[in-house]
N, C-alpha and C positions, 0 to 999 in steps of 0.2 A: 382521632383524626381520620377521616376517610382515605383510603389508598388510591382510589379511582376518581376520575373526573373532579379533580380538585379545580376551584374556580381560578386560581392563580398558576395553574399549569401552562405551559406554552404549547405552541402548535406541534412541535417536535414530541414532547411528552404525552400529548393527547393521542398521538398515534399509536402508543403502546397500550392503549386501554381498550382495544377491539381485536387484537391478535388472538390466535388459538390459545397461546399460553394464558392470556388475560381472561379469556371466557371460561378455561379449565379451572383457573384459580377461583373465580368468583362462583361458578356453578357446582363444581365437584368439590373443591377444598374449602369453599365457603370463606374466602379470604376477602373481606370487605375493609377492614381498617389496618392502619400501619402496625398495630400490636400484633394481629394475625399474621400479617406479611412477615414481621420479624420472626415470629415463632416457626412459619413454613421455611424460611431461609437459613434458620438456625442449625438446620440438619447438615448443611454444607460443612460445618466446623466440626461435626461429629466424627470421631475416629472410626466408627463402625459404618460409615456411609461411605458408598463407592460412586464415583463419578461415571456412572452409566445407568441405562435404562433397566439393567437387571439387577440393580441394588437389593439386597436382602435384609436391609436394616428395618427395624420396627416401624418407623415412620413411613418409609416408602411401601412396605407391605400393607399396612393401613390404608394408604391412599390408592394403591392397587385394588383394594376390596371396594373401594367406593367407586371404581370406574375409571381412574386415571392410568392411561397406558404408558407415561413416562413422567414418574414423580420428580425425578432428578432435574429433568428440563423445567418443569414447573418451579421447582426451588429456585433454580437459576434466573427464571423470570421474575420471581419475587424479589429477588436480590438486585436485579437490574433496576426494578421499580423503586426500590428503597434507595438506591444509589442517586436517583434523579432528585431526592428530596433535599431541601435546603439544610444545610447543617444544624440550623436551630431547631428543626423538627425532626431530626433523625434520632431516634432514641437509642440507637447503637452507639453513636457518638456520646450522647449523654452518659450511657452506662461506663464508656471508656474513661470520662472524666471522673466518674465516681470511684472506679476501680483505682485511677490515678491517685485520688485523694486518700483512699484507703492504703494504698502501697506506700504512700510518702510518709504518712502519719504526722506528727507534730516535731520531729527532730530536724526540721530544716533540709532534709534530702532534697536532692535535685534529680528528677527521673529523666533518663535519656529519652528524647522523643525522635522519631524519624522525621526527617524534613518533609514539609508539605508536599503532596503529591502534584503533578502538573495538572492544572486545571483549564488551560487554553492552549491554543495552537502557538501563540506567541511566546509561551513559557517553554515550549519544546523545541524551539528553533535554536541552535547553539552553533558557535564558529570556533576555530581553531581546535577541532576535535581530534585531529590526527596530524601526523607529520607526513610530508610528501615522501612516497616511496614506501610506507610502512603499511601492512595490511589493516583494513578496516574492520573492527570487531563490533557488532551492535551490542550494546548493554542490554542485558535481559532484564525484565522487571523482577524486583524481589519478590518471592511468592512465600506463602505459608507465614503471613504476618499477624495473623489473628492473636491477640494477647488474651490469655486467660487470667482469671483471679489467682493471685499467687496462693500456693498451698502451704500452710504453716509447717516449717521444719525442712523446706526444700531451698531455702535462701543460703546462699554461700556468701560469708564474710571475709573480705581480705583487707589487710592493711598495707599501705604501700609507702616507700620511702626511697628517697635519693640522696646522694651526697656527692661533692667534688673534692678531691684530694689535691691541694696546691702545695708544691715544694720548691724551694729557690732552684732556679735554673733548669727546672724540669717542667715539661707541658703537664697541664692539668689532667688529671684522670677521674672520670664520673663512674659512679656505679649505682644500680638500681637493686631494690629488695622487696620481695613479696612475703608477707607474714600471714598465714592462715592461723596460727596460734603458737604459742609457746611450745618449742620443740616439736613442731608438727613436722613430719617427714615431706609434706608437700611445699614447704617454704623454699623460695627461689631467691638466690642472690647471684648477680652476674655484673660484668663490666659492661660499660656502653662502648659499642664497637669504635675503633679509633677513627674511623672516618666520619663519625658524627660530631656534633658540636658537643665539646665536653662540658657540660653545665648540669646543675642540679635540676633545672627544669626538664632538660632532655631525659634526664634519669628518671624522674617521676613518670613521664610519658612512656618511657621504656618498661617501667614497672605495671603501669595499667596495661599495655599490650600483652606482656607475659601473663599478668592475672586473668585477663580475658580468655586468652589461648589455653591456659591451663584448667579452665572452669568447664563443665559441661553446659553447653548452650541451652539445655532445657531447663536449667536451674537458675532461679532469680539470684542476681548477683549484686553485692553491696560492696562498694569500693570506698574505703575510708582513708583519708589522708590528713595532713596538717593544714593543707591550703584549700581555700574555697574557689580558687580561680579556675581550676580544671573543669569542675562540673558546670560552673557559670559560663565558660567559654563554650563548652559543648552545647549548651542549651540556648546560647544567645547568638553565636556567630556562624554555626554549622550551615544554616541556609545561605547566608551571605556568600560564606566561603565556596560553597558549591555553585551558586549562581555566577560568582566571579571566576570561577575555574581554578581556584586556590591561587590566583595571581598575587605575587607578593606576600604570601603568608609564609612565616619563618616555620622551618622544621615540618613543611607540608607533608613530605614522604611518610613521616612517622605518624602525623596526625591522620592522613588518609588511610593508613594501615589500621589505626585505631578505629576509625569510623566504619571502615568495612567490617571489621570483626563485630562491631556493635550491632551494625546491620543485620548481620547473619544470625545473630542470637535469635532464639525462639522464646526466649523469656526476658524479662525486664531486667534492666540495669539502672542502678541509682548511684549517685555520688554523695557522700557524707562528710562533713567536717569534723574531726575528733574534738569534743568538748574538752575543756580543761578539767583535769582532775578525774578522768574516767580511765577505764581499763583500755578502751580504744586508743586513747591518747598515748597511753604507755606503750601499746604495741606498736604504734607509728613511730615512736621514739626508738623502740628497739629495731624497727625497720632501717630508720636512718643510721642508728649506730653500726648495724651490719653491713650496710652499704659503704659506710666509711672505711671499714675494714677491708671490704672485697675491693675497694677501688685501688688499693696497693697490689693486688694480684696480677700477675703477668698473663694470666690466660685470658683471652678476648674471645667471646662467642661470635659466631656469625648469624646474625638475626635477619631473616628475610622481610621485605616489605612490600612484596609483590601484592597487587590488588585484583582481585578476580574482576572479570569484565562485568559480571552479573551485578557488582557491587559498586561499579565506578560510574561516575556522572561526567563524561568527557567535555572538554570545551568550556566555553564562555557562554552564558545565556545572552541572547541578542537583546531581549526586551529588558528594559529597566537598568542597563548597566551605563556607566559614564564612558565617555570616550577614552579617559585616561586608562580605564581597565583594559580595553582592547589595545591601546597603544602599548602598555606595559606587557600584555601577553604576547603581542608580535616581537616585542624585543626579547623576550624570555625564548621563544621559539627560535629565533634567529641566533641566539647567544649559544644554543645547543650545537651549532654547527661551526661555532668559531673555535679555532685552535688558540691556546695560550700564547701570548706575545713573550718570546724568550727573553726581551730585554725588560718586560714587566716582571716576568717570574725571577730574573736575576736581581732586580732592584729590591723586590719584596724580601728575598732571602737575605740580602745583605742588610736591610733594615731590621729584620728579626734577629739576624746574628749580632748586630750591633747593640740592640736593646737588651739581649741576653747576656753579653758581656760587660756593659757599663752598668745596667740597672739590676741585673740578675732576674729579669722577668722574662717569661715565655708568652709571646703574644702569637696571635693567628693572622692570616690574611685578612679575615673580616674585621679584626680589631684595628688594623692599619687603614683600611678603606674607611672604616667608620670614623677614625681620627681625623681624616682628612676633610670631613664635613663637620667638625666641630664648631659650635656656635661662637666661639672666640676668633675665628678666622672671617675677615672680609670676604665676600663673594669672589673678588678678584685675585685674593691671595689663595683661596681654597682651589681655585681653578688652575692657578699656577701650580701649586703643589701636586694637583691630581694630574696635570700633564707631565710634571717632573716624574713622578711615580711611575708613568708609562714611557719615560724617555722619549716623549712626543715633541719636543722642541727641535726647530730646524737648526741645529748646531751640530758640530763635530762631524761624525761619520755620515750624517745625513747627506752631506754634499759630496762625499768621495765617490759615490756612483752616478753623479750628474756630470756630463761632459761639460767643459768650459767653466765648470764651478767648484773644481777641486780646491782651489785657493781658499775659498771660504772655510774650508774646515780646519784651517791653521789660524791660530791666534796671532795677530801682526805684533804684538807686544812681546810675546815669549817664544814664538816659534814652535809651539806645542799644539796638540789637537785641541781644538777649543770646544770640549764637550761641557756638559752643565757642571760636572764636577770642578773642571779647571775654572769656569767663570765664576762659581760661587766661593771658591776655597783657595785655590792656588795661583790664580792669575797675578801677574806683578803688576798690572794697572792699578792705579791708588784707591780705585772704588772699593773692592773687596777687603784689602788689608785695613783701611781707614775705618770703614763701617764696623767691621768686627772688633776692632780694637775700641771704638767707641761704645759699641754694645756691651762689651766685657766690663768697661769701667762703670757704665750705668748700671749693670747687673748687680756689681759688687757693692754698689751703694745699698741694696737691698738684701741680697744674699752673699755668703762668702764663697761659694764654690761655682765656678764656671766651666761648662763642659768643653771639651774638645770639639771644634767645629769640623763637621764633615757633612759630605752630602746625606749620608745614613742619619745623622743626628738632626738635620734640618727636616727631612721628610718624616722623621719620627717625633717631631717637637710636640705633636698633639698627644702623645702618650705619656707625656711627663707626670710623675708622681713624685711630689714633695711633701715631706712630712717632718713634724717636729720631733723633739726628744720623746714625746709622750705617744707618738704614733698618729697624730691628728693630722689631717690633711691641711695643707697650706693653700687655701683657695686663691688668695690674691697672688701669691708668688707663683702658682702654676699658671694663672691666667696671664700674668705679666710675661712669663716665659714664652707661652705660645705667640703673644702678641709681638714680643721682642724678636724672636728668631725668625718669625714669618715675614714680619715687615721688612727686617734687615735683609733677608734673602731677596724678596721682591724688589727692594729698592736697588740692590746690586744688579739685579737682572735687567730692570728698566734702564739703568745708568749705562750698562753694556749696550742695549740697543741704541740708546741714544748716541753713544760714541760711535759704534760701529755702522750704523745706518744713517742716522740723521747727519752726522758730523764728519762721515767718511773717515773715521779713524783718528781725528783730532782729540787730543787729550781734554779731559775735563778739569776744571779747576778744583782744589781740594775744598776751597770755601763752599762751592756750589754743591760738591758731594755732600758735605756736613749738612747744609741747609735743607737739602731735599730729604735726607734721612731724618732729620728733627722735624721737618714739616710733616712727614707721614705719621710719626709718632704723635705729634701734637693734634693731628687730625682724629686719630683715635681717641685721645684724650678728650677732645671736645665732643666726639660722638658719645662716649660714655657719660659725660656730664649732661649732655641734652637727654639722653635715655633716662638717666637718674631722675631728672626733673619733670619728665613728661609722663603723666599718669595713664593708665588703661581706663577702659570703661568702668571697670570695678574700683577706680580710685587708688590703684596700685601702682608704683613706679615700673617702668618697662625693665628696668635694670636696678638690682638692689643698691641703695647707695653704699652699704657697708661694703659690698663687694667692690665697688668702684675705689673706695678709699684704701682697702687692702691691696687692691692691684696697683695703684699708682703711688703709695707711701713710700718715700725714701728717694724718689726719682724726680720731684718736683722743684722747680726753680725757686729759691728763697723760701723752702717750705717751712722753716722754723718760724717766720713771720706771717705765715698765711692763717687767716681765721679758722675757726673751728668748722664752720659751714662753708668752706671754700668751694664746696660743689655748686654753690649759687653764683660763683663768679666765673664767666666764661673766660676771663684773661689769665687763668693759671695755665701754666706752660711746663713742658718737661724741661729740667734743668740741663745747663751747658756744662756743668762741671765734669761730666763725663768726658769731655774732650781736653786733650793734654794741652799744656802750655805751649809746645812747639807746634801745635797744629794752627792755622791762620784763624784769628779772630774775626768774625764776620757778624754782620748784623742780623739778629734773630728774628724770625718772623713774628711779627707782632709787637716788636719793640717800638717804642715812640722816639 
């Protein structure tokens, strides 16, 4: 294909056909085709070539003998002309694809590819690039990125593994391991830093980072693991992550450090999944076993995750991103300036301590916040629990600092500070005591053990873990527990607001309290029945019918006489046998 005066070249490209370099390339270098241009520009990648007019490499000396005054400048001109070609007609990119296929082979390896370079002004415009008051450092382009055909014998093969050690009443401990070979002195084993998430996924990412850092960047590197998600993630999501500024990406500090190390390498890096029955799989299993042993070690290293400015792509790309990405990015930037709320930190510590003492589990702040968004909670209930965790309700000490409102901080029934703990658990008004008593009796129809109700157990109800004698999870009982505890607490809260605000402190009849509690539970039951009978577009129920049966079994009214397909009957209600005989008998919602 001709390199000059191509019929599909635009006006800007045509301007480069008549300059001094173009004339020298055609007249002295005899560069007329794309292939000849590739040959001339190829010297720029030669180690013997110098980027100056006085270069003494063989190609430049030969061109000087022909009459060229600056062979290096002409080679740069040939490269510039080649860069204007469409990728489909650029033989350099075609050769790169061929090299990639040769390098990958037939083992299903995934070759790490650099993200696509910026091709337009819109792709180069980014926002949220730096914090106010911090120095701006413009990222420099990554240089010397030319890939060469891998040389046999130069490939370094490493096997990575990770493990998490979990023990009763102790926090989990994760460790990573890098195996170059059996009894190889280069093998690495280390604990995951305490400040990081202690999980097997983070341990494997740590192993990848250490494997890259401990390998010569000029040698091809093959990383073998038991999972195929790491290589796929790097190859499919990296461009999106960088365009979105890593907003909302879990473990982004660790991932950005890995990407920076991969970009800095001068040779290729590929990810391979160890096949069953192979030596590679045996070494990966050895890495996992070693990591499991090291996880119990008390020595924790300090791993730096600083990303050089040359390898960082700051901010969020303006072009092509949705509004929610910018919104999340702004919230993340603002969150860095926020100090932790003392009341929130105190409540989180109390919930973690309670779960450790009563269930023998060690949970993190992330576990607690995630549990408050459990799908078993209605949106109104989830919001109530979230505000309760922040101690953000306008009760108790909230009013003590407001003039002429101090009396609102005191419960009119008990004379004590009316904080959330008092409202939900210890208030002498009939609402809390009556509802928790009924909830206990309803629960004992399904499970024998009822927990001690406290503000910590209410806020931690999303983390319940119930199992049978064989260790199998009781999905239905867990779901019923979340629904029962959350709906009971929310009902108590709403009844208190009704009594204090709407009724100016007038007491609520016990029958009305019972009816409202049963009404909320029956609403959840009817919602479950509706979702179990409403198919999705793929003709699947929105809620598994078996899960609904497991959830409500043992709690229904006249359950022994119900048909097997009671999910088809919307008249099914939660039973009233949970109510004691001394409680007033009132007409149930839905009775004829």
